[in-house]
C-alpha positions in Angstrom: 129.7 -74.1 -193.5 127.2 -72.3 -191.8 125.6 -69.2 -193.2 125.3 -66.4 -190.8 121.6 -65.7 -190.6 120.9 -62.1 -191.5 117.9 -60.0 -189.6 116.3 -57.4 -191.0 114.4 -54.5 -189.4 111.0 -54.5 -190.8 110.7 -51.0 -189.6 113.0 -49.6 -191.9 111.0 -50.6 -195.0 109.7 -47.6 -197.1 105.8 -49.7 -196.7 105.4 -50.3 -193.3 104.2 -47.4 -191.5 106.4 -46.1 -188.3 106.3 -47.7 -184.7 107.0 -45.7 -181.7 106.8 -47.0 -178.3 104.9 -44.3 -175.9 105.8 -44.2 -172.4 103.8 -44.5 -169.3 103.2 -40.8 -169.2 102.8 -40.3 -172.7 100.5 -43.1 -172.8 98.5 -41.3 -170.1 98.0 -38.6 -171.9 97.1 -39.7 -175.3 94.5 -41.9 -173.2 93.5 -38.7 -171.8 93.4 -36.4 -175.0 91.2 -39.3 -176.8 88.5 -40.0 -173.8 89.2 -43.5 -173.9 90.7 -45.8 -171.7 93.8 -48.4 -172.2 91.3 -51.6 -173.1 89.1 -49.5 -176.1 92.4 -49.0 -177.8 92.6 -51.7 -181.3 95.1 -54.4 -180.4 99.0 -55.2 -181.9 100.3 -58.9 -180.0 104.0 -59.3 -178.7 104.4 -61.5 -181.7 103.7 -58.6 -183.9 107.6 -58.5 -186.2 106.9 -54.7 -186.0 107.1 -55.1 -181.9 109.3 -58.0 -181.8 111.8 -55.2 -184.2 110.6 -52.3 -181.0 111.5 -55.0 -178.3 115.3 -55.1 -179.6 115.5 -51.2 -179.3 114.1 -50.6 -176.1 114.3 -54.4 -174.9 110.8 -56.6 -173.3 107.5 -54.3 -174.8 105.2 -55.2 -171.1 101.3 -55.9 -171.7 99.5 -52.7 -171.9 101.7 -51.0 -173.4 100.9 -48.0 -176.4 102.4 -48.4 -179.7 102.4 -45.2 -181.8 102.1 -46.0 -185.8 102.2 -42.6 -188.1 101.1 -44.1 -191.3 102.1 -41.6 -194.3 98.5 -40.9 -196.6 98.4 -39.0 -200.0 95.1 -37.3 -198.5 96.0 -36.6 -195.0 99.7 -36.2 -195.3 100.4 -38.2 -191.5 98.1 -40.5 -189.4 98.5 -41.5 -186.8 97.1 -44.7 -184.9 97.6 -45.9 -181.3 97.3 -49.7 -180.4 97.6 -51.6 -177.4 100.4 -54.3 -177.0 98.8 -57.6 -176.0 100.1 -61.3 -175.3 100.0 -63.1 -178.4 
């Protein structure tokens, strides 16, 4: 008898911050507000577990897409960062 593989949604874990895929319009607004280019964003690889979960929700995520990450903090309440999706 073969056991069924269970999938685990890493984004539902308490220690993993919220990850959101931005639309092109949203990404453009963020880049304009921060006065930076896409290439100046820190990177996140397509093989990252969080990106793979987002792909299961949104479908394939193109290289160059922007991910918004919201981290909870005792001192800052919430801290938002952005990452550029790269091949990996």
